N, C-alpha and C positions, 0 to 999 in steps of 0.2 A: 571612517570609511578607509580602506586600504588604498595603496597605490593602484591608479587605474591601469598600470602598464605591467603586463605579466610576460615574461619571456616566451617566445613563441613555443607551444606544445608542451608546456611545463605543467604537468598535471599536479604535481605537489604544490607548487606555488600557488595555483588557481585554487585547489581545495583549501589552503590556509586563508586565502583571501575571501573566499565564499563563507567560510565558517565564521569568519570575524564580522560579518554583517548579520545582524539580527533580522530573521525572517519568520519569526513566530507566526502561526496561522491566527489571525484575528477571529476567525470563528470557533477557535478552541481557547484562545487565551484572552482574556479581556482587554490587555493592553498590547497585544500583538501587533506589531507595526506592519505585517504583511510582507509580500514579496517584491514590492516595488524597487526598493534600492538594491536589493540584489540582482534582480532582472536587468535593471539598468546598467549595473557594473559588468554583468556577463555579457550583455549586449555589445558594450564598448569593446570588450576583450575579444569577442568574436569577429567584430568588424575588423579590428587591428590585424587578426590572424586570416583575414581574406575571406570570411564568410559574408553572404548577403543576408543583412539581419534586419528583422521587423519586430516590434513590439505589438502583441495582440491582447486587447482587453478581454480578459475571460469573464468579467463581470465585477461590478462594484469597484472598477478602477485598479483592479489586481492583473497585472500584465504576465502573460507568457512571452517567452523569448522564441521566436522562430527564426532558424538560421539555416542557410542552405549553402552547399558547397559541392563542386563537381560540375560535369558537363551536362547531366540529364539524359544522355543518350543510352546508356546502358541500364542495368538493374539499380533499383533504388533501395535505400535502407534508412529507416527512422531510428534514430537514437533518442529515447525518452527518459526524463528524470524530473523529479519535482524539487522546488526551490523552497517550499515551506517547511518548518519544522513545528514540533510540539513545544510545550512549556520547559521551563527550566527549574521548576521548583524541586528541592531536595538534591541538586546536583552536588557532586563532592569537589568539582573543580570549576574555574571560570569558564562559563558557557561561550563566550565570544572572544576569548584570548586565545587563539589556537596555539598551543604548546606541544613541542615535539620532545618525547621522552621515551628512551628505550625502544626507539623504532616506531613509535605510536604518535600519531597526530590527535590530541585530544579537542573536544569541543562539541556543543550542541549541533547535531546535523553532519558530524565527521563521517559517521557511518551511514546514517540515514537522511539524505543520501548525496551530500555534496561531494563526498569522494567519488561516487560514481558518476555524477554530473561532470566533474572535471576531468575524469578519465575518458568519458566519452567524447567530450569537446576537443581535448587535446589529441585523441586518437583520430578524430576526423580531420583535424587540422594537418597532422603529420601524413596521413595516408593521402590527402588531396594534393599535397606538396610534391608527393611522388608520382602523381597523376592517376586521373580515375576515368573510366569510361562512363561510368554511372553517377549517381548523385547521393549524397548524404543529406537528410533532413534532421536537424537537431530540433528537439521540442523540449525546453526547460520550462515547466508547468507549475501553476500555482494549485494550492487547495487538495492535493492527494490525500493529505492527513484527515480530511473532514469528509467532503462529498465530490471531490475529483472534478471540479468545475473547470480546472485548467484543461485536462485532456478531454473533456467533452466539449470544450470550446474548439480545441484542435479538430476533432472529429466533425462537429458541426460545419467548420469552414471548409470541409471538403479535402483536408490535407491527408495524402495517401501515400504509401510506399509498398513495395513488394513484400517487406517483412520489417520487424521491429525488434530492438533489443531495448528492455527497460533495466536500467543499471541499478537496480535495488541491490542491497547487500546479500550475496548468495555464498560468500566465502570461495568465490570463483568457480562455483558449481554451476552446471547448466541447469535451468529450472524451467522446463516447459509447461509446467502445471502448478497451479496453486489453488487453494480453497476459495470459496465465497462466504458471503455471510448474510445473515437477515436478522432483523431486530423484531420483537413482538412485545406487546403489552397484554397482559392478563388482569382484569379489574374484576374483583369479587366484591358483591355488595352484601351486607349483612344488615342488622338492625340494632341500633344503639339501644343500650339499656344499662340500668344500675347494674353492677357487678354481682349484687346478690339475686338478680332476677333471671335465673337460668330458663324460666318458664317463658319469657318473652323475647330475650337477647337472642340474636344470631350472630355468631362470631366470625367475622370475615376472614380474620388472619388464619384461624384454624382451618377453615375451609379452603382457602388459598393454599395452604401447606399441604393439605390432601392432594390437591391438583398437582403441586410442585413435585410430591413424592411419586405420583402416576407418570408424570412426564420423565422422571429420573429412571423409573422402571423401564419405560419405553426405550430410553437411550441404552439401558444395559442389555435389555433382551432383543431389541430390533436393530438400533443403529450399529451396535456393536459387531453385528454379523455382516455389516456392509464394508466394502472396501475399495479403494482405487491403488492401482499398482504402485503410484509415486506419492500418493497422499495418505494412504491409511484410511481410516474410518472416519464418518462424519461426527460431530459432537455439538453439545449444547450445554448451556449452563444459566441458571438464575443469576443475574447480575445485579439487580437493585430490587429492594422492597420497601415498600412506604405503606403504613397503616397504623391505625390506633388512635385513641383520642386521651386515654389516661388509664391508669392502672385499675381503677374502680369502675371502668365502663366497658361494656361490650363493644368491639370496634365495627363500625359500620361500613367500612370500606378497607380494602387491601389491594394494592396494585403491585405486580410483580413483572419486571421486565427481563425478558430472556434474549441471549443472543445464541443463534444456531450457526455454525459453521459447516457449509456445504460442500459436497464435492461434485464432480461433473456428473450431470444427469439428474440432479435434485433441483427443484424450484422453490423460491420463497412460499408460494401458495402451499407447498407440501408441508412445510412447518407450521403453517396456520392450521392446517387440517390435523397434524399430529396433535397439537396442543387441545384443539376443539375436541379431538377423540378422547384425550385425558379428562377434559371437563365432562363429557358425556358419561364416562366411565364412573367418574366421582358421583355424579348426579343420580345415576342409578342406585347408589348406596345411600346417598344423602340428598334427598328431593328439595331440601331447602336451599341448595347451592344456586345462586343467581351470579352468572359469570358472563362476561364479554371478552372476546379475543380479537385484538386489532394488530394486524401485520403493519410493521412501520418499514424504515428505510432497508434496502437491500441491495447487494451487488453480486453478480454472478461469479462463478469460478472460471479459471483459465485452463485450458487443456489443448495444447498443441502436440501433434502426433511426434513421438521421438525420431520418426524416420524423416521427418520435414527437412527439406534442403537447409533451412536455416540453422536447425539443430546440428546437422551433420557439418555445416560450415563452421560454426563456432567450435565444434569438437576438434575439426581440422586445425583451426587457429590456435587453440590451446596446445594441441601437439607440436605446432610449429615452434612454440616456446618451450618445448620440452616439459610441459605441465600435464597433469592428469586431467581428465576430461569427464568427471562424474556427472551423471544425470540423476537429478533429484527433484523431489517436490518441495515447494515453498509453502510453509504453514500460514503465512500471512497473505492478506489480500493486496493486490497492487492495480495500477492503471493497465497492466498487459491485458486484463480481462476485456476492458472497454475497447482497446486496439483491436484484440481478435475478433470480438463480436462486430466491429466495423469492418471486417474484411482484411485486417492487416495481421498476419500470424505474428504473435508477439511472444517472446521468451524473457526470462529475467537471467541477468548475469551481471555481476558487479563485485566491486571490493567491499570488504567489511562483513560483520556478522549481524544478522538480524537479532540476535539474542541481546546486542548492545544497544538497538534502538530504544530511543525513549527512556533510557536508563540513567540512574543516578551518575554513573561513569560512562562516558561515550567517546569511543576512539576508533580509528581505522588505522592499520598498519601502513607503513610506508611501502613495504614489500608488496602488500595487495594493491595499492595504487599503481605502483610501477607494472606489475605483472597484468593487471586488468587493462591499463593503457596499452601495453605491447600487444595484448591478445586481441583488443578491439581494433588497433591499427591494422593488425594482420587479417582480421575479418573484413573490415572496410575495403582493404586492398583486394582481397580476393573477391568478395561478393559483388563489388561495384566495378570490377573490371571484366567480370564474366559476361559472355554474350547472352 
């Protein structure tokens, strides 16, 4: 455990301290310790920095950090980030020994997203010291990497703000939109028989492959023609396949799991209908096809208008730091979608590159942390001082 004392408003020191704490998500990693130690450490630091802090159980004893600062009289801003990380298998450097080399801080969670959490906390503390008419609500949450029980608990508790920034790694771009996702399983049932008995065997794997090919054709011919101005087209892929008994046996079952990445305006139910349509087209050619389509877990996309005041305010804050203010779509899913759905317009902005998230080599640049912190400090100051 790092020293519990972090210099006031020092985002770099806080990033290093958070990265040094193993907070692998236990829903993803069998020996993951969860966010508890990380949450307790951050809560202590924020209390020292002048926040009113509480730990909220998000379920299974996994705590969110809920911290407030400011007067509460003016506009409010939520700063949201997750404390959990994915596993460390295959990493090329020590995951929990944050090292600085060539202007980069290395470690699991450095870019996804402890650098963002540290930046938002330091920025809020600095801005509050200068005086705020409004208030900042910091929510450092659990489980974003699995099913987002942390932000779901924040919403269920009725915590709200006029707008939110989710400090996921965006390379300091403003990201008011991101894709959603839906998971689906296709199960095809065949008939087991000796490999020589083509007359009675029904090959579930071959039939499933025909459906997969039909789904792929739908993607190329239909989905490729759809587009969102920031996110481009939706997509899908066959992610996992399981089937077969042995080389000399017709397979009696094949299961294919798909993932669909959705754009605003699309629903998970649409995906189920798309795959069912593919099944129906194959069955018209191959009446022996016996298939079942089951929609699984899904999260919706995020889409905040680029003219929204929080987007403009963040652009102004970047301009105040003499930084560019590109507006981009984010390919991955984030908790911003849950916040926006709950009535809190939420956009993503933070240090680091999402391309380094979950990677064998993960780092965030010191320059990104510094620039993100300064920009967020400027944003908090202007947003929470406005009438």
